C-alpha positions in Angstrom: -14.7 -17.2 31.0 -18.4 -16.2 30.7 -20.6 -19.3 31.5 -22.9 -20.3 29.2 -25.4 -23.0 27.9 -23.9 -23.1 24.1 -21.2 -22.0 22.2 -21.4 -18.6 20.7 -19.2 -16.5 18.3 -17.6 -13.1 18.7 -17.0 -10.1 16.9 -13.5 -9.2 18.3 -12.5 -5.4 17.9 -8.8 -4.6 19.4 -7.3 -1.3 20.0 -4.3 0.4 21.4 -4.6 3.5 22.3 -1.6 4.7 20.5 -2.4 5.7 16.9 -5.9 6.9 16.7 -8.2 8.5 14.1 -11.3 6.7 11.7 -12.5 7.7 8.5 -15.7 9.8 8.1 -17.6 11.2 5.1 -19.1 14.6 5.5 -18.6 14.7 9.2 -15.2 15.3 11.2 -14.9 14.8 15.1 -15.7 15.3 17.5 -19.2 13.4 17.1 -21.3 11.9 19.2 -23.3 8.6 18.8 -26.9 8.4 20.6 -26.5 4.3 20.3 -30.3 3.9 19.3 -30.2 1.8 16.7 -30.3 4.5 14.0 -27.7 3.9 11.1 -28.2 7.3 9.7 -26.4 8.5 12.7 -23.0 7.4 11.5 -21.4 9.2 7.8 -19.8 7.3 5.5 -16.9 8.8 6.6 -16.9 7.1 9.6 -17.3 3.4 8.0 -13.6 1.7 8.0 -14.7 -1.3 6.0 -17.3 -3.6 4.0 -16.8 -7.3 4.2 -19.2 -10.5 3.7 -22.4 -8.7 4.6 -21.0 -6.4 7.1 -19.8 -2.7 7.8 -17.4 -1.3 10.4 -17.5 2.2 11.8 -15.9 4.1 14.2 -15.8 7.7 15.4 -15.4 10.0 19.1 -15.8 12.9 20.8 -13.9 14.6 23.6 -15.3 11.9 26.2 -16.2 8.8 24.2 -15.4 6.3 21.5 -18.1 4.6 19.2 -18.0 1.5 17.1 -20.8 0.4 15.4 -20.9 -3.2 13.8 -23.9 -3.5 11.0 -25.3 -6.7 9.4 -25.0 -9.6 12.5 -27.8 -10.4 14.5 -26.0 -10.9 17.8 -28.8 -13.0 19.4 -28.1 -16.0 17.6 -25.5 -14.9 15.1 -22.7 -14.3 17.4 -21.0 -11.9 20.0 -19.2 -9.1 20.1 -16.1 -8.3 21.8 -14.1 -5.2 21.7 -10.4 -5.3 23.0 -8.4 -1.9 23.7 -4.7 -1.2 25.0 -3.6 1.9 26.4 -0.1 1.2 27.5 3.1 -0.3 26.0 2.3 -3.8 27.9 -0.4 -5.9 27.3 -1.6 -9.2 25.9 -1.3 -10.5 22.4 -3.7 -13.5 23.0 -7.4 -13.0 22.7 -9.8 -14.4 25.8 -9.9 -18.4 25.4 -13.4 -19.1 24.6 -13.5 -21.8 22.7 -9.8 -21.2 21.9 -7.8 -18.1 21.4 -6.7 -16.2 18.3 -3.1 -13.9 18.1 -3.2 -9.9 17.9 -0.9 -8.0 16.1 -0.4 -5.9 19.2 -1.0 -6.0 23.2 -4.1 -5.3 24.4 -5.2 -4.2 28.0 -9.1 -3.8 27.8 -11.6 -5.7 26.7 -15.6 -5.0 25.9 -17.5 -8.2 25.3 -20.8 -8.2 24.3 -23.1 -11.8 24.1 -26.4 -10.3 23.7 -28.7 -7.8 25.2 -28.5 -9.5 28.6 -24.8 -9.1 28.8 -22.1 -7.0 27.8 -19.1 -5.8 30.0 -15.6 -4.4 30.1 -12.5 -7.0 30.8 -8.8 -6.3 31.6 -6.0 -8.4 30.3 -4.3 -7.4 34.0 -6.7 -9.5 35.6 -6.7 -12.0 33.2 -9.7 -10.7 31.0 -11.8 -11.1 33.7 -15.0 -8.2 34.2 -13.8 -4.9 35.6 -17.9 -4.6 37.1 -18.1 -1.0 36.0 -21.2 0.3 34.4 -20.7 0.9 31.0 -23.1 3.5 28.6 -26.0 1.7 27.5 -25.3 -0.1 23.9 -27.7 -0.7 21.4 -27.7 -4.6 20.1 -28.7 -6.0 17.0 -31.2 -8.2 16.6 -33.2 -9.9 13.9 -35.5 -6.8 13.2 -32.5 -4.6 13.0 -28.7 -5.9 13.0 -27.2 -2.6 13.7 -25.0 -2.9 16.7 -23.6 0.5 18.5 -21.1 0.5 21.6 -19.6 3.4 23.5 -17.0 3.6 26.2 -15.4 6.6 28.1 -12.3 7.5 27.2 -11.5 7.4 31.2 -12.2 4.2 31.4 -9.8 3.1 28.8 -7.0 5.5 30.3 -7.7 8.4 28.3 -5.9 7.6 25.1 -4.5 9.4 22.1 -4.1 7.0 19.8 -6.4 3.9 19.0 -5.5 1.2 17.1 -8.3 -1.5 15.9 -8.9 -4.9 14.8 -12.1 -6.4 14.5 -13.5 -9.9 13.5 -16.9 -11.9 14.0 -16.5 -15.5 15.4 -18.6 -18.6 14.5 -21.4 -19.2 17.2 -20.4 -22.8 17.3 -16.8 -22.9 17.1 -14.1 -20.1 17.4 -13.7 -19.7 13.5 -13.6 -16.6 12.1 -15.9 -15.2 9.7 -15.4 -11.7 9.0 -12.2 -9.7 9.9 -11.2 -5.9 9.6 -8.9 -5.0 8.7 -9.9 -6.9 5.5 -6.2 -7.9 4.9 -6.5 -10.2 8.1 -7.2 -13.4 7.3 -10.5 -15.8 8.1 -11.9 -19.1 8.0 -9.7 -20.6 10.8 -10.3 -21.7 14.6 -6.8 -20.1 15.6 -6.4 -17.2 13.6 -3.2 -14.9 13.0 -4.0 -11.5 12.7 -1.2 -9.3 11.2 -2.9 -5.8 10.4 -4.9 -3.2 12.7 -6.3 0.1 12.0 -4.4 3.1 13.7 -6.6 6.4 14.6 -5.2 9.6 16.1 -8.2 10.6 18.5 -8.4 14.5 17.5 -10.7 16.8 16.4 -11.5 17.4 12.7 -10.9 14.4 11.0 -12.8 12.1 9.2 -11.9 8.8 10.9 -12.3 6.6 7.7 -10.2 8.9 5.5 -7.6 9.7 7.8 -6.9 6.0 9.5 -3.6 4.1 8.6 -3.7 0.5 8.5 -0.4 -1.5 9.8 0.8 -4.8 9.8 2.6 -6.5 13.0 5.4 -4.0 14.4 8.3 -6.2 15.3 10.7 -3.1 14.1 12.1 -0.5 16.4 11.9 3.2 15.3 14.7 5.0 13.4 16.5 7.6 14.5 18.1 9.7 11.9 19.7 13.2 11.0 21.6 13.4 13.8 22.6 17.2 14.2 25.0 18.7 16.8 28.5 20.4 16.8 31.1 18.5 18.5 33.0 21.9 19.8 31.1 24.1 21.5 31.9 27.5 23.5 31.8 28.2 27.2 28.6 29.5 28.1 27.0 28.9 24.7 23.7 26.8 24.4 24.3 23.3 23.0 21.4 22.1 20.9 21.1 18.6 19.4 18.4 17.7 16.9 17.3 14.5 15.3 14.4 13.1 13.1 12.6 9.8 14.2 10.9 7.5 11.3 8.5 4.9 13.1 6.7 2.8 10.4 4.9 0.6 12.9 3.1 0.8 16.2 3.4 4.5 16.6 6.2 6.6 18.8 5.4 6.1 22.3 8.2 8.2 24.0 12.2 9.4 23.0 14.5 11.3 25.2 18.3 12.4 25.4 20.1 10.9 27.9 23.7 12.6 29.0 26.7 13.1 31.2 29.2 15.6 32.2 30.9 13.6 34.7 31.4 10.1 32.7 28.3 8.9 33.8 28.8 8.8 37.5 25.6 10.8 37.0 23.2 11.4 34.4 20.3 13.5 33.2 17.2 12.4 30.9 15.7 15.0 29.0 12.9 15.2 27.0 13.1 17.0 23.6 10.4 19.3 22.0 8.5 17.8 19.2 9.6 20.7 16.2 7.3 19.0 13.4 5.8 15.8 12.3 3.2 13.3 13.2 2.5 9.9 15.0 5.5 8.2 12.6 7.4 10.4 12.5 9.1 13.8 13.5 11.7 15.9 14.0 12.9 16.7 17.8 15.1 19.7 19.4 16.8 20.1 22.6 18.9 22.3 24.7 21.0 20.6 27.2 22.5 24.1 28.7 25.8 25.8 28.7 29.3 24.7 30.3 32.5 25.8 31.4 35.2 25.2 29.1 37.0 22.2 29.7 33.9 19.9 30.4 33.2 17.2 27.9 29.4 16.5 27.1 28.7 12.8 26.3 25.1 11.7 25.1 22.9 9.0 23.6 19.5 9.0 22.5 17.1 6.6 23.3 13.2 6.1 21.6 10.5 3.4 22.1 7.5 2.7 20.2 4.1 1.5 21.5 4.7 -1.8 20.2 7.7 -2.0 23.0 10.7 -2.1 20.5 13.5 0.1 21.8 16.4 1.7 19.8 19.4 3.1 21.4 21.7 5.8 19.1 24.7 5.8 20.9 27.9 5.9 18.3 28.0 2.2 18.2 28.6 2.3 22.0 30.9 5.3 22.1 28.2 7.7 22.8 28.6 11.1 20.9 30.9 13.7 22.7 30.7 17.5 22.9 34.0 19.2 24.0 33.5 22.7 25.0 36.4 25.2 24.8 37.0 28.7 26.4 36.4 31.0 22.8 39.3 33.1 23.8 41.5 35.5 21.5 40.1 38.1 19.8 38.4 36.6 16.8 37.3 39.1 14.4 36.9 36.6 11.3 33.6 36.0 10.2 31.7 32.7 9.2 32.3 31.4 5.9 29.3 30.3 3.6 29.0 28.2 0.7 27.6 25.5 -1.5 23.8 27.5 -0.9 20.9 25.7 -3.2 17.7 24.6 -2.9 15.9 21.5 -3.9 13.6 20.6 -6.3 15.3 24.0 -8.5 12.2 24.0 -10.3 9.2 23.4 -7.6 5.4 23.6 -8.4 2.6 23.7 -6.6 2.2 22.0 -3.6 5.6 21.0 -3.3 7.8 21.7 -0.3 11.3 23.3 -0.9 14.5 21.8 1.2 17.3 25.0 1.3 20.6 24.2 2.4 23.9 25.7 3.2 27.4 25.1 4.1 28.7 27.6 7.3 32.0 27.0 9.0 33.9 29.4 11.4 37.2 29.6 12.8 35.9 29.6 16.6 32.6 28.4 16.1 28.9 29.2 14.2 26.6 30.5 16.9 23.3 30.7 14.3 22.3 30.7 10.7 18.9 32.1 9.3 17.1 31.8 6.5 16.7 35.5 5.0 13.6 35.4 2.6 10.7 36.9 1.3 7.7 35.9 -1.4 6.8 39.6 -2.3 10.1 41.2 -3.4 11.1 41.9 0.0 7.8 43.9 1.3 7.5 41.5 4.1 10.3 39.6 5.4 10.8 36.3 7.2 13.9 35.4 9.3 13.7 31.6 10.0 16.8 29.9 12.1 18.2 27.4 9.9 19.0 23.6 11.5 22.4 22.2 11.9 23.4 18.9 10.1 26.7 17.7 9.8 30.0 18.5 8.3 28.8 22.5 8.3 25.6 21.7 6.8 22.6 24.0 7.9 19.2 23.3 6.0 15.3 24.4 6.4 11.9 23.4 4.7 9.9 25.9 3.8 6.6 26.2 1.8 4.5 24.8 -0.1 3.4 27.7 -2.4 1.0 28.6 -4.6 1.7 28.5 -8.5 3.4 31.8 -9.5 5.0 32.4 -6.3 8.5 34.1 -6.7 10.7 33.3 -3.6 14.1 35.4 -2.9 16.2 34.4 -0.4 19.9 35.0 1.3 21.8 33.4 3.9 22.6 35.3 7.2 25.4 33.9 9.7 26.9 34.7 13.2 29.7 33.3 14.9 30.0 33.0 18.8 32.0 36.0 18.8 29.2 37.9 17.1 30.8 38.0 14.1 28.6 37.8 10.7 28.2 36.9 7.1 26.0 37.2 4.3 25.6 35.1 1.3 22.9 37.3 -1.0 24.3 35.3 -4.4 26.8 37.9 -5.6 23.8 40.9 -4.7 21.3 39.0 -7.1 19.8 37.1 -4.3 18.6 33.0 -4.7 15.7 33.0 -6.6 12.6 30.4 -6.6 9.6 30.3 -9.2 7.1 28.3 -8.3 5.3 26.8 -11.3 2.0 24.5 -12.0 1.8 21.2 -11.4 1.2 19.8 -14.7 2.4 15.9 -13.6 0.0 13.1 -12.9 -0.3 10.9 -10.3 1.9 7.5 -10.7 0.0 4.5 -10.3 1.5 0.9 -9.7 0.1 -2.1 -10.8 -2.6 -3.0 -8.6 -3.2 -6.5 -7.1 -6.3 -8.3 -5.4 -7.1 -10.3 -2.7 -8.2 -13.2 -2.9 -6.2 -13.7 -6.5 -8.8 -16.6 -7.4 -11.8 -15.6 -5.9 -14.9 -17.9 -5.3 -18.8 -17.2 -5.4 -19.8 -15.2 -2.2 -16.3 -14.1 -1.9 -15.6 -10.1 -1.2 -12.6 -9.0 -3.5 -10.6 -6.6 -2.0 -8.1 -4.6 -4.5 -5.0 -2.3 -3.6 -2.6 0.0 -5.8 0.2 2.8 -4.5 -0.3 6.2 -5.4 2.2 8.5 -5.2 2.5 12.2 -6.5 4.7 15.6 -6.1 1.5 17.3 -4.9 -1.4 15.8 -2.6 -3.6 13.2 -3.9 -7.5 14.0 -3.3 -9.5 11.0 -5.1 -8.1 7.3 -5.9 -11.1 5.0 -7.5 -11.3 1.4 -9.0 -13.5 1.7 -12.3 -15.3 -2.0 -13.1 -17.8 -3.7 -14.7 -19.0 -7.3 -14.8 -20.8 -6.7 -18.3 -18.3 -5.9 -20.5 -18.4 -2.1 -20.0 -22.2 -1.9 -21.3 -22.2 -0.5 -17.6 -19.7 0.2 -14.8 -19.5 1.4 -10.9 -16.9 3.5 -9.5 -15.4 2.7 -5.8 -13.7 5.3 -3.8 -10.5 3.6 -2.5 -9.3 4.6 0.8 -5.6 5.2 2.0 -4.7 2.9 3.9 -1.0 3.6 5.1 1.4 5.6 3.4 0.8 5.7 -0.9 -1.1 2.4 -0.5 -5.2 2.3 -1.1 -8.1 -0.3 -1.4 -11.4 -0.6 -2.0 -13.6 -3.5 -1.3 -16.0 -4.8 -4.2 -18.1 -7.6 -4.5 -19.4 -10.4 -3.6 -20.2 -11.9 -7.3 -21.8 -14.8 -8.6 -19.3 -17.8 -10.1 -18.4 -17.0 -13.7 -18.6 -13.2 -13.3 -15.8 -11.5 -15.4 -14.9 -8.5 -13.8 -12.6 -5.9 -15.6 -11.3 -2.8 -13.6 -8.8 0.0 -13.7 -7.9 2.4 -11.5 -8.2 6.7 -11.7 -6.1 9.0 -9.4 -6.5 12.9 -9.2 -4.0 15.2 -7.5 -4.5 18.6 -5.6 -3.6 20.2 -9.1 -6.3 18.3 -10.8 -4.3 16.4 -12.8 -5.5 12.6 -13.5 -3.8 9.2 -14.3 -5.4 6.2 -15.1 -4.3 2.4 -14.7 -5.9 0.6 -17.2 -3.2 -2.7 -18.3 -2.3 -0.8 -21.5 -6.1 -0.4 -22.2 -6.6 -4.1 -21.8 -7.9 -3.0 -18.3 -7.1 -6.1 -15.4 -9.2 -8.7 -14.9 -10.6 -11.1 -11.9 -12.5 -14.2 -13.1 -14.8 -15.4 -10.3 -14.9 -19.5 -10.0 -17.0 -21.6 -7.5 -14.2 -23.1 -5.4 -14.3 -26.4 -7.3 -12.5 -26.6 -10.4 -9.1 -24.6 -9.8 -7.6 -27.0 -12.8 -6.8 -24.6 -15.8 -7.4 -25.9 -19.6 -4.6 -28.4 -21.2 -3.3 -26.5 -24.4 -1.3 -29.0 -27.0 -0.7 -29.1 -30.7 -0.2 -25.2 -31.3 1.0 -24.5 -34.9 0.8 -22.0 -37.8 0.7 -22.6 -41.2 2.5 -21.6 -43.4 5.3 -21.4 -41.8 7.4 -19.4 -44.0 4.6 -16.8 -44.9 5.2 -13.8 -47.7 4.6 -10.4 -47.4 1.0 -9.9 -47.0 -0.1 -13.3 -46.6 -2.3 -14.2 -43.5 -1.1 -16.7 -41.4 -3.2 -19.9 -39.7 -2.6 -20.2 -36.1 -4.5 -23.4 -34.6 -4.3 -25.0 -31.2 -5.6 -28.0 -29.3 -7.4 -26.6 -26.2 -9.5 -29.2 -23.3 -11.1 -28.7 -20.2 -13.5 -30.8 -18.0 -15.6 -27.9 -17.0 -15.9 -26.6 -20.3 -13.9 -23.8 -22.3 -14.8 -20.0 -21.6 -12.2 -18.4 -25.1 -9.4 -19.1 -26.2 -7.0 -16.2 -27.8 -3.5 -15.6 -29.5 -1.3 -12.7 -27.8 1.0 -11.9 -30.9 3.5 -8.9 -31.0 5.8 -7.9 -34.4 7.6 -5.3 -32.6 9.4 -7.2 -30.1 7.3 -6.8 -27.5 6.8 -3.3 -27.4 3.4 -3.6 -28.0 0.7 -7.0 -27.3 -2.0 -7.6 -29.7 -4.8 -10.5 -28.8 -7.3 -12.2 -31.3 -10.1 -14.7 -30.4 -10.0 -17.9 -31.8 -12.7 -19.7 -33.1 -13.8 -23.5 -32.0 -13.5 -25.4 -35.6 -14.4 -28.6 -34.2 -12.8 -31.3 -31.6 -11.6 -28.7 -29.3 -9.3 -27.4 -31.8 -9.1 -23.7 -32.0 -7.8 -21.3 -35.1 -7.3 -17.9 -36.1 -5.5 -16.4 -39.3 -3.5 -12.6 -38.2 -1.3 -10.6 -40.6 -0.7 -9.9 -43.3 3.0 -8.5 -42.5 5.6 -6.6 -44.2 9.0 -8.4 -45.5 11.2 -8.9 -42.6 8.8 -9.1 -39.9 9.4 -11.5 -37.2 6.3 -12.3 -35.3 5.9 -13.9 -31.4 3.1 -15.3 -29.8 1.5 -17.5 -27.3 -1.9 -18.9 -26.7 -4.0 -17.9 -23.4 -7.1 -19.9 -22.8 -9.7 -19.7 -19.6 -12.1 -22.4 -18.8 -15.7 -21.1 -17.8 -14.8 -20.9 -14.0 -12.1 -18.9 -14.5 -9.0 -20.6 -14.9 -6.2 -19.6 -16.9 -3.5 -21.2 -18.7 -0.9 -19.8 -21.0 1.3 -22.0 -23.8 4.6 -20.0 -24.2 6.3 -22.7 -25.5 8.3 -22.9 -22.2 9.1 -18.9 -22.2 10.7 -19.1 -25.8 7.4 -18.2 -27.4 5.9 -19.4 -31.2 7.8 -17.4 -33.9 7.6 -16.6 -37.6 9.5 -14.6 -39.9 8.0 -13.3 -43.1 10.4 -13.3 -46.2 9.6 -12.4 -49.8 11.9 -15.2 -50.7 9.1 -17.7 -50.1 9.2 -21.3 -49.2 12.3 -23.3 -51.6 12.1 -26.3 -49.5 9.8 -29.1 -51.7 7.0 -30.9 -49.9 8.2 -34.4 -48.1 6.0 -37.4 -49.8 6.3 -41.1 -47.8 4.7 -44.4 -46.6 3.3 -44.9 -49.9 1.2 -48.6 -50.4 -1.8 -49.6 -52.5 -4.8 -51.7 -51.3 -5.1 -54.1 -52.0 -1.1 -55.0 -52.4 -1.7 -57.8 -54.8 -4.8 -56.6 -57.1 -6.6 -59.0 -59.3 -8.0 -58.3 -62.9 -10.6 -55.6 -63.1 -9.8 -54.5 -59.0 -9.9 -51.2 -58.2 -6.7 -49.8 -56.7 -6.2 -47.4 -54.3 -3.3 -45.6 -53.9 -1.9 -43.8 -50.2 0.6 -41.7 -49.0 1.7 -39.0 -46.4 2.7 -35.7 -47.7 3.6 -32.9 -45.7 5.2 -29.3 -45.7 7.2 -27.5 -43.3 6.8 -24.1 -45.1 4.0 -22.8 -47.4 1.8 -25.5 -46.5 0.0 -28.2 -48.9 -1.7 -27.2 -51.9 -2.5 -30.2 -53.5 -1.7 -33.9 -54.0 -2.0 -35.7 -57.2 -0.9 -39.0 -58.7 0.7 -39.4 -62.3 0.1 -43.4 -63.4 0.3 -45.3 -67.0 -1.1 -48.9 -67.7 1.7 -49.0 -70.8 4.8 -48.2 -69.1 
């Protein structure tokens, strides 16, 4: 532990060299940073996040990885640490520096910067002691330039291909975390438990910030699917094993096929060839050789991710078995081809096409080809199809441009070299690629924190999908009821999830926002809460109690067609009422209307709606916001308030009760007051009169 005369805070950046690429804007890797305190050296597409007045950047070249933290004076406001993991092992606890924090992965190295007088690389294997190596000169942020730039040689951290990163700023006088990246991570605690991290692929031609993924704590092992092999084989015929791995967490570290031909007296571990895919998923294939008749080949498949999670696919501990036969007997029967099809049947530009067929043979299938063209057979492609199960073979082709016509047939050979063709009875199979006119699909967005207070940055999340590629997602928001607005580009954090940071804002600010997405074909979609937009109200952090709504009523109780209906409610809040509205529907919630209610005095609010046609049933509820953004709803316990319009009107007379005289025993020439209670549950009271006589 570093000897110091005072407690200092840290900025911690944790990386596992397993999944790596960070975002850039108008620049792609490789990029070299001079570490000279110039923020202009960094592109917007290298900025991974913005939070609480700070910015976090990453980029790399062939020999170095570069980091920048902008917005902190490290000579008094905190210290900068970078922790790295380049192997499966490591440590998931930070160095004990006024306390420890828990990482979402295992780290191997730590780059520590207290100020310009101290910076060093540490290792987990030595208990987070200094490694004593010379580091590239950093630029340390101070009061006149709050930008910190750091460089590490890739060799010093094990020459990683992928990187996983967590960054945070720790308070000087305690271990309390002030800022953390990714922004999904919590802040404000002295023993923080980080659950999310950036993933980067350290290759050329990428924009780091736009390509980075944000992952949660990985405890899930890889998943092996789509295993393809033939349970029987002909002697001297090459045996192929194909499979797919899905790894949604820490990234795939390695996989191999373990097989034996002598009942496990000995075995071989064979690393397969990666056919296609990326860091998180991929297709693998391996040839395990050819064998004499009578051989029994047994195998299982192993996969391990960079978080150390392991998985064996071994047929429920029975292992998979391949029997080798002689193939003798003068076979002259060709393979049988059936059930040829493609999906989707009407693909659009940007979509890949999956072609499947079923091929069987009395002895054994040797190979199946897709024989296809995109220019009416002027140029021809013969592509080998992959075996699946039960005689199914498949191949994925495309995507293609709009207007492309793909024609294809199936060509199959068995182990005796008999061949068969499926050309759709001489018509060929035909695929016409159309225009993409379907806009992206945007899910309902969310924001963190759900109830922001003054000074807090707000992160908006949304999932966006499309049959084509997504080219742009942004959030449009306003703080002045659309007199003006801002567009903030949302980053693709992982999978279909996008996020953007906005703010911070003053207490009492009303933020309306909507999400826009554009696909590769130029189709545009908006998610704007049925044209009402989404609302965030910034509070002060003090009053979190919503308003109290009571005494909801409407008159008349049974309105006539065309008549207006007056809805009233009593609303109270200690901090003051911002507004009160009634939400109502006349078509059983197919659409909802809102009408602002007017304060008529004594915290009573009123609004008139209507008129409505005969037989209309209206359901309504009351919504109230206080000045700090706390909201309350009165939905009549989920049953909603309701009335039905009737042309028969109200046939129930008013009620009169509790009448009395004042004084009760008047004297001569004394005035008398008559009091009574009169009310009506139908159309409401029109007037009350008294009829009297002094002569019987």
